[in-house]
DSSP file (Angstrom, degrees, kcal/mol; ACC not computed):
  #  RESIDUE AA STRUCTURE BP1 BP2  ACC     N-H-->O    O-->H-N    N-H-->O    O-->H-N    TCO  KAPPA ALPHA  PHI   PSI    X-CA   Y-CA   Z-CA
    1    1 A M     >        0   0    0      0, 0.0     4,-2.5     0, 0.0     3,-0.3   0.000 360.0 360.0 360.0 -42.2   32.1   54.2  -20.4
    2    2 A E  H  >  +     0   0    0      1,-0.3     4,-2.1     2,-0.2     5,-0.1   0.841 360.0  51.8 -63.5 -30.9   30.6   57.4  -21.8
    3    3 A R  H  > S+     0   0    0      2,-0.2     4,-2.0     1,-0.2    -1,-0.3   0.884 109.1  48.7 -71.3 -37.4   27.2   56.2  -21.2
    4    4 A R  H  > S+     0   0    0     -3,-0.3     4,-2.7     2,-0.2    -2,-0.2   0.927 111.5  50.3 -68.4 -42.9   27.9   55.4  -17.6
    5    5 A L  H  X S+     0   0    0     -4,-2.5     4,-2.6     1,-0.2     5,-0.2   0.927 109.6  52.2 -60.7 -42.5   29.5   58.9  -17.1
    6    6 A F  H  X S+     0   0    0     -4,-2.1     4,-1.7    -5,-0.2    -1,-0.2   0.916 112.4  44.0 -58.6 -42.5   26.5   60.5  -18.7
    7    7 A I  H  X S+     0   0    0     -4,-2.0     4,-3.0     2,-0.2    -1,-0.2   0.892 112.1  53.1 -67.9 -39.1   24.1   58.6  -16.3
    8    8 A L  H  X S+     0   0    0     -4,-2.7     4,-2.4     1,-0.2    -2,-0.2   0.901 109.1  49.6 -68.2 -36.5   26.3   59.3  -13.3
    9    9 A Q  H  X S+     0   0    0     -4,-2.6     4,-1.5     2,-0.2    -1,-0.2   0.891 111.4  48.5 -66.9 -37.0   26.2   63.0  -14.2
   10   10 A R  H  X S+     0   0    0     -4,-1.7     4,-2.2    -5,-0.2     3,-0.2   0.961 111.7  50.5 -63.8 -53.5   22.4   63.0  -14.5
   11   11 A L  H  X S+     0   0    0     -4,-3.0     4,-1.4     1,-0.3    -2,-0.2   0.870 108.3  49.9 -52.6 -44.6   22.1   61.2  -11.2
   12   12 A S  H  X S+     0   0    0     -4,-2.4     4,-2.5    -5,-0.2    -1,-0.3   0.833 107.9  56.1 -69.7 -25.5   24.3   63.6   -9.3
   13   13 A A  H  X S+     0   0    0     -4,-1.5     4,-2.2    -3,-0.2    -2,-0.2   0.894 105.5  51.6 -64.8 -39.1   22.2   66.4  -10.8
   14   14 A M  H  < S+     0   0    0     -4,-2.2    -1,-0.2     1,-0.2    -2,-0.2   0.814 112.4  45.0 -70.0 -29.1   19.1   64.8   -9.4
   15   15 A V  H  X S+     0   0    0     -4,-1.4     4,-1.1    -5,-0.2    -2,-0.2   0.936 116.0  48.1 -78.2 -47.7   20.7   64.6   -5.9
   16   16 A L  H  X S+     0   0    0     -4,-2.5     4,-2.9     1,-0.2     5,-0.2   0.747  96.6  69.8 -63.1 -31.3   22.0   68.3   -6.2
   17   17 A A  H  X S+     0   0    0     -4,-2.2     4,-2.0     1,-0.2    -1,-0.2   0.953 104.1  37.9 -62.6 -51.5   18.9   69.9   -7.3
   18   18 A P  H  > S+     0   0    0      0, 0.0     4,-2.1     0, 0.0    -1,-0.2   0.857 116.6  53.9 -64.9 -34.5   16.9   69.6   -4.0
   19   19 A L  H  X S+     0   0    0     -4,-1.1     4,-2.2     2,-0.2    -2,-0.2   0.893 107.1  49.3 -69.0 -37.6   20.0   70.2   -2.0
   20   20 A V  H  X S+     0   0    0     -4,-2.9     4,-3.1     2,-0.2     5,-0.2   0.904 110.4  52.8 -60.5 -43.4   20.7   73.5   -3.9
   21   21 A L  H  X S+     0   0    0     -4,-2.0     4,-1.9     2,-0.2    -2,-0.2   0.904 112.2  43.2 -55.3 -46.3   17.1   74.6   -3.3
   22   22 A V  H  X S+     0   0    0     -4,-2.1     4,-2.2     2,-0.2     5,-0.2   0.916 113.1  52.8 -69.2 -41.0   17.3   74.0    0.4
   23   23 A H  H  X S+     0   0    0     -4,-2.2     4,-1.9     1,-0.2    -2,-0.2   0.930 111.8  45.8 -63.3 -46.1   20.7   75.6    0.6
   24   24 A L  H  X S+     0   0    0     -4,-3.1     4,-2.3     1,-0.2    -1,-0.2   0.881 111.8  52.4 -62.0 -35.8   19.4   78.8   -1.2
   25   25 A G  H  X S+     0   0    0     -4,-1.9     4,-2.3     1,-0.2    -1,-0.2   0.863 107.6  49.0 -71.1 -32.8   16.4   78.8    1.0
   26   26 A L  H  X S+     0   0    0     -4,-2.2     4,-2.6     2,-0.2     5,-0.2   0.843 109.3  55.1 -71.5 -31.9   18.6   78.7    4.2
   27   27 A I  H  X S+     0   0    0     -4,-1.9     4,-3.1    -5,-0.2     5,-0.2   0.974 110.8  45.4 -63.9 -50.9   20.7   81.6    2.7
   28   28 A L  H  X S+     0   0    0     -4,-2.3     4,-2.9     1,-0.2     5,-0.2   0.906 113.5  49.1 -60.0 -44.0   17.5   83.7    2.3
   29   29 A Y  H  X S+     0   0    0     -4,-2.3     4,-2.6     2,-0.2    -1,-0.2   0.949 113.8  46.1 -63.0 -49.0   16.3   82.8    5.8
   30   30 A A  H  X>S+     0   0    0     -4,-2.6     5,-2.0     1,-0.2     4,-0.5   0.942 115.7  44.3 -60.7 -48.3   19.6   83.7    7.4
   31   31 A V  H ><5S+     0   0    0     -4,-3.1     3,-1.4    -5,-0.2    -1,-0.2   0.955 113.5  50.5 -63.0 -47.2   19.9   86.9    5.5
   32   32 A R  H 3<5S+     0   0    0     -4,-2.9    -2,-0.2     1,-0.3    -1,-0.2   0.870 115.4  43.8 -56.7 -41.8   16.2   88.0    6.1
   33   33 A D  H 3<5S-     0   0    0     -4,-2.6    -1,-0.3    -5,-0.2    -2,-0.2   0.480 111.0-124.5 -87.7   2.3   16.6   87.2    9.9
   34   34 A G  T <<5 +     0   0    0     -3,-1.4    -3,-0.2    -4,-0.5     2,-0.1   0.832  42.2 176.6  63.5  32.3   20.0   88.9   10.1
   35   35 A L      < -     0   0    0     -5,-2.0    -1,-0.2    -6,-0.2     2,-0.2  -0.448  21.5-135.7 -70.9 144.6   21.8   86.0   11.5
   36   36 A T     >  -     0   0    0     -2,-0.1     4,-2.2     1,-0.1     5,-0.2  -0.418  24.6-107.5 -90.1 171.5   25.5   86.5   12.0
   37   37 A A  H  > S+     0   0    0      1,-0.2     4,-2.7     2,-0.2     5,-0.2   0.869 122.8  54.7 -67.3 -34.4   28.2   83.9   11.1
   38   38 A A  H  > S+     0   0    0      2,-0.2     4,-1.9     1,-0.2    -1,-0.2   0.920 108.7  48.1 -66.6 -43.5   28.7   83.2   14.8
   39   39 A E  H  > S+     0   0    0      2,-0.2     4,-1.1     1,-0.2    -2,-0.2   0.894 112.8  48.3 -57.9 -46.5   24.9   82.5   15.1
   40   40 A I  H >X S+     0   0    0     -4,-2.2     4,-1.4     1,-0.2     3,-0.7   0.939 111.5  48.4 -61.3 -48.1   24.9   80.2   12.1
   41   41 A L  H 3X S+     0   0    0     -4,-2.7     4,-2.2     1,-0.3    -1,-0.2   0.831 106.7  58.6 -65.9 -29.4   27.9   78.3   13.3
   42   42 A G  H 3< S+     0   0    0     -4,-1.9    -1,-0.3     1,-0.2    -2,-0.2   0.844 109.4  44.5 -63.1 -31.9   26.2   78.0   16.8
   43   43 A R  H << S+     0   0    0     -4,-1.1    -1,-0.2    -3,-0.7    -2,-0.2   0.716 117.5  43.8 -86.0 -21.1   23.3   76.2   15.1
   44   44 A T  H >< S+     0   0    0     -4,-1.4     3,-1.7    -5,-0.1    -2,-0.2   0.675  85.0 109.0 -99.3 -19.8   25.4   73.9   12.9
   45   45 A Q  T 3< S+     0   0    0     -4,-2.2    63,-0.2     1,-0.3    62,-0.2  -0.339  93.2   1.5 -59.6 128.6   28.0   72.9   15.5
   46   46 A G  T 3  S+     0   0    0     61,-4.8     2,-0.7     1,-0.2    -1,-0.3   0.584  92.3 141.0  79.2   4.5   27.7   69.3   16.5
   47   47 A S    <>  -     0   0    0     -3,-1.7     4,-1.8    60,-0.2    -1,-0.2  -0.759  35.7-170.1 -98.2 116.9   24.8   68.6   14.2
   48   48 A L  H  > S+     0   0    0     -2,-0.7     4,-2.9     1,-0.2     5,-0.2   0.887  88.1  58.4 -71.8 -37.5   25.0   65.2   12.6
   49   49 A G  H  > S+     0   0    0      1,-0.2     4,-2.4     2,-0.2    -1,-0.2   0.890 107.4  45.1 -58.3 -44.2   22.0   66.3   10.2
   50   50 A W  H  > S+     0   0    0      2,-0.2     4,-2.6     1,-0.2     5,-0.3   0.855 111.6  53.0 -67.0 -37.7   23.9   69.3    8.8
   51   51 A A  H  X S+     0   0    0     -4,-1.8     4,-2.5     2,-0.2    -2,-0.2   0.966 112.9  44.1 -62.2 -49.2   27.0   67.2    8.4
   52   52 A L  H  X S+     0   0    0     -4,-2.9     4,-2.1     2,-0.2     5,-0.2   0.925 114.8  50.2 -57.8 -48.8   25.0   64.6    6.4
   53   53 A F  H  X S+     0   0    0     -4,-2.4     4,-2.2    -5,-0.2     3,-0.3   0.975 119.2  34.3 -52.2 -63.9   23.2   67.3    4.4
   54   54 A Y  H  X S+     0   0    0     -4,-2.6     4,-2.7     1,-0.2    -1,-0.2   0.773 113.6  59.0 -71.0 -26.1   26.4   69.2    3.4
   55   55 A G  H  X S+     0   0    0     -4,-2.5     4,-1.8    -5,-0.3    -1,-0.2   0.864 109.6  44.3 -72.9 -32.9   28.5   66.1    3.1
   56   56 A A  H  X S+     0   0    0     -4,-2.1     4,-2.2    -3,-0.3    -2,-0.2   0.855 111.9  54.9 -72.6 -37.6   26.0   64.8    0.5
   57   57 A F  H  X S+     0   0    0     -4,-2.2     4,-2.6    -5,-0.2    -2,-0.2   0.964 111.0  43.7 -59.2 -53.5   26.0   68.2   -1.2
   58   58 A V  H  X S+     0   0    0     -4,-2.7     4,-2.1     1,-0.2    -2,-0.2   0.896 113.0  50.2 -62.4 -41.3   29.7   68.2   -1.6
   59   59 A L  H  X S+     0   0    0     -4,-1.8     4,-1.0     2,-0.2    -1,-0.2   0.894 111.2  50.3 -64.7 -40.2   30.0   64.6   -2.8
   60   60 A A  H >X S+     0   0    0     -4,-2.2     4,-2.8     1,-0.2     3,-0.7   0.943 112.9  45.7 -62.2 -49.3   27.3   65.2   -5.4
   61   61 A A  H 3X S+     0   0    0     -4,-2.6     4,-2.5     1,-0.2    -2,-0.2   0.841 107.9  57.5 -61.8 -33.8   29.1   68.3   -6.6
   62   62 A A  H 3< S+     0   0    0     -4,-2.1    -1,-0.2     1,-0.2    -2,-0.2   0.701 115.2  38.1 -68.4 -23.8   32.5   66.5   -6.6
   63   63 A V  H <X S+     0   0    0     -4,-1.0     4,-0.9    -3,-0.7    -2,-0.2   0.852 118.3  46.2 -89.7 -42.8   31.0   64.0   -8.9
   64   64 A H  H  X S+     0   0    0     -4,-2.8     4,-1.6    -5,-0.2     3,-0.2   0.943 110.0  49.3 -71.4 -49.3   28.8   66.3  -11.1
   65   65 A A  H  X S+     0   0    0     -4,-2.5     4,-2.5     1,-0.2    -1,-0.2   0.887 107.7  51.7 -67.6 -38.1   31.3   69.2  -11.9
   66   66 A P  H  > S+     0   0    0      0, 0.0     4,-2.7     0, 0.0    -1,-0.2   0.864 108.2  52.3 -65.9 -29.2   34.3   67.2  -13.0
   67   67 A L  H  X S+     0   0    0     -4,-0.9     4,-1.9    -3,-0.2    -2,-0.2   0.862 112.1  45.7 -71.3 -34.5   32.2   65.3  -15.4
   68   68 A G  H  X S+     0   0    0     -4,-1.6     4,-2.4     2,-0.2    -1,-0.2   0.909 112.4  50.5 -67.8 -43.9   30.9   68.7  -16.9
   69   69 A L  H  X S+     0   0    0     -4,-2.5     4,-2.8     1,-0.2    -2,-0.2   0.913 108.8  53.2 -58.2 -45.5   34.5   69.9  -16.9
   70   70 A R  H  X S+     0   0    0     -4,-2.7     4,-2.0     1,-0.2    -1,-0.2   0.906 110.9  47.4 -56.5 -44.2   35.5   66.6  -18.8
   71   71 A N  H  X S+     0   0    0     -4,-1.9     4,-2.0     2,-0.2    -1,-0.2   0.922 111.2  49.3 -62.9 -45.4   32.8   67.2  -21.4
   72   72 A I  H  X S+     0   0    0     -4,-2.4     4,-2.1     1,-0.2     5,-0.3   0.939 113.2  47.1 -63.2 -48.7   33.8   70.8  -21.9
   73   73 A L  H  X S+     0   0    0     -4,-2.8     4,-1.4     1,-0.2     6,-0.4   0.839 111.0  52.0 -67.6 -32.1   37.6   69.9  -22.3
   74   74 A R  H  < S+     0   0    0     -4,-2.0    -1,-0.2    -5,-0.2    -2,-0.2   0.890 117.0  39.4 -66.5 -37.3   36.8   67.1  -24.7
   75   75 A E  H  < S+     0   0    0     -4,-2.0    -2,-0.2    -3,-0.2    -1,-0.2   0.771 123.5  35.4 -82.9 -28.4   34.7   69.5  -26.8
   76   76 A W  H  < S+     0   0    0     -4,-2.1     2,-0.3    -5,-0.2    -3,-0.2   0.552 111.7  46.5-107.0 -17.3   36.9   72.6  -26.7
   77   77 A T     <  -     0   0    0     -4,-1.4     0, 0.0    -5,-0.3     0, 0.0  -0.812  68.7-128.4-130.4 172.1   40.5   71.5  -26.6
   78   78 A G        +     0   0    0     -2,-0.3    -4,-0.1     2,-0.0     3,-0.1   0.128  62.1 135.9-102.7  19.4   42.7   69.1  -28.5
   79   79 A V        -     0   0    0     -6,-0.4    -2,-0.1     1,-0.1     2,-0.0  -0.388  63.2-102.5 -66.4 142.1   43.9   67.6  -25.2
   80   80 A G     >  -     0   0    0      1,-0.1     4,-2.2    -2,-0.1     3,-0.1  -0.351  25.7-119.3 -63.4 150.8   44.1   63.7  -25.2
   81   81 A L  H  > S+     0   0    0      1,-0.2     4,-3.3     2,-0.2     5,-0.2   0.837 110.9  59.8 -61.8 -38.4   41.3   61.9  -23.4
   82   82 A R  H  > S+     0   0    0      1,-0.2     4,-2.1     2,-0.2    -1,-0.2   0.920 109.3  42.3 -57.4 -46.7   43.8   60.3  -21.0
   83   83 A L  H  > S+     0   0    0      2,-0.2     4,-3.2     1,-0.2     5,-0.2   0.919 113.4  53.5 -68.5 -40.9   45.0   63.6  -19.7
   84   84 A I  H  X S+     0   0    0     -4,-2.2     4,-2.6     1,-0.2     5,-0.2   0.947 109.5  48.5 -55.5 -50.1   41.4   65.0  -19.7
   85   85 A N  H  X S+     0   0    0     -4,-3.3     4,-2.5     1,-0.2    -1,-0.2   0.936 112.6  48.1 -58.7 -45.5   40.3   62.1  -17.5
   86   86 A L  H  X S+     0   0    0     -4,-2.1     4,-2.7     1,-0.2     5,-0.2   0.941 112.1  48.5 -63.4 -45.5   43.2   62.6  -15.1
   87   87 A L  H  X S+     0   0    0     -4,-3.2     4,-2.0     1,-0.2    -1,-0.2   0.886 112.9  49.1 -62.6 -34.8   42.6   66.4  -14.8
   88   88 A S  H  X S+     0   0    0     -4,-2.6     4,-2.3    -5,-0.2    -1,-0.2   0.898 110.5  49.8 -70.2 -39.8   38.9   65.7  -14.2
   89   89 A L  H  X S+     0   0    0     -4,-2.5     4,-2.5    -5,-0.2    -2,-0.2   0.928 111.9  47.9 -57.3 -52.5   39.7   63.1  -11.6
   90   90 A V  H  X S+     0   0    0     -4,-2.7     4,-2.2     1,-0.2    -2,-0.2   0.863 111.5  51.2 -58.4 -39.6   42.1   65.5   -9.8
   91   91 A F  H  X S+     0   0    0     -4,-2.0     4,-3.0    -5,-0.2    -2,-0.2   0.954 110.5  48.7 -58.5 -53.4   39.5   68.2   -9.9
   92   92 A G  H  X S+     0   0    0     -4,-2.3     4,-2.6     1,-0.2    -2,-0.2   0.879 112.1  47.7 -59.2 -42.7   36.9   66.0   -8.4
   93   93 A L  H  X S+     0   0    0     -4,-2.5     4,-2.5     2,-0.2    -1,-0.2   0.855 111.6  50.7 -68.6 -33.6   39.2   64.9   -5.7
   94   94 A L  H  X S+     0   0    0     -4,-2.2     4,-2.6     2,-0.2     5,-0.3   0.917 110.7  48.7 -64.2 -45.2   40.2   68.4   -4.9
   95   95 A L  H  X S+     0   0    0     -4,-3.0     4,-2.4     2,-0.2     5,-0.2   0.942 113.0  48.1 -60.5 -46.8   36.5   69.4   -4.8
   96   96 A A  H  X S+     0   0    0     -4,-2.6     4,-2.7    -5,-0.2     5,-0.3   0.960 114.1  47.1 -61.2 -53.1   35.7   66.5   -2.4
   97   97 A G  H  X S+     0   0    0     -4,-2.5     4,-1.4     1,-0.2    -1,-0.2   0.887 116.4  39.9 -57.3 -45.1   38.6   67.2   -0.1
   98   98 A L  H  X S+     0   0    0     -4,-2.6     4,-2.3     2,-0.2    -1,-0.2   0.916 116.7  50.1 -72.7 -40.1   38.2   70.8    0.3
   99   99 A G  H  X S+     0   0    0     -4,-2.4     4,-2.5    -5,-0.3    -2,-0.2   0.911 112.3  46.7 -62.7 -46.1   34.4   70.6    0.5
  100  100 A L  H  X S+     0   0    0     -4,-2.7     4,-2.1    -5,-0.2    -1,-0.2   0.814 109.4  55.7 -71.0 -27.0   34.5   67.9    3.2
  101  101 A R  H  X S+     0   0    0     -4,-1.4     4,-2.2    -5,-0.3    -2,-0.2   0.922 109.0  48.0 -68.5 -43.1   37.1   69.9    5.1
  102  102 A A  H  X S+     0   0    0     -4,-2.3     4,-2.2     2,-0.2     5,-0.2   0.933 108.9  53.9 -54.4 -50.3   34.7   72.8    5.0
  103  103 A V  H  X S+     0   0    0     -4,-2.5     4,-1.8     1,-0.2     5,-0.3   0.901 109.6  46.3 -51.1 -49.4   31.9   70.6    6.2
  104  104 A V  H  X S+     0   0    0     -4,-2.1     4,-3.1     1,-0.2    -1,-0.2   0.905 110.5  53.5 -63.4 -40.4   33.9   69.4    9.2
  105  105 A A  H  < S+     0   0    0     -4,-2.2    -2,-0.2     1,-0.2    -1,-0.2   0.825 114.0  42.7 -63.8 -33.8   35.0   73.0   10.0
  106  106 A V  H  < S+     0   0    0     -4,-2.2    -1,-0.2    -5,-0.2    -2,-0.2   0.827 126.4  30.1 -82.2 -30.3   31.3   74.1   10.1
  107  107 A V  H  <        0   0    0     -4,-1.8   -61,-4.8    -5,-0.2   -60,-0.2   0.808 360.0 360.0-104.1 -38.7   29.9   71.2   12.0
  108  108 A A     <        0   0    0     -4,-3.1    -3,-0.1    -5,-0.3    -1,-0.1   0.456 360.0 360.0 -79.4 360.0   32.7   69.9   14.2
């Protein structure tokens, strides 16, 4: 199981890397051009492309971050593995739920 989780975290990092770069580029573009929040929302509303982009971003982060947290908890605490796995799962589900809710709010 550990090997699979290791591979899953690395694969999620491979998905996240280009998404983060594009996201940061978009932030720089928006700030440089002085776009307001209303203008940004006007460009994202109803866009399937942005929904897919940020949906993939959220799901990749919801896989990647809990696995990292799991490793930190295993190395730095004396908490049992079963509890660590449960906490990591809950954290991942929370990230996915809140993130997808934000995507819907920005795109819908």
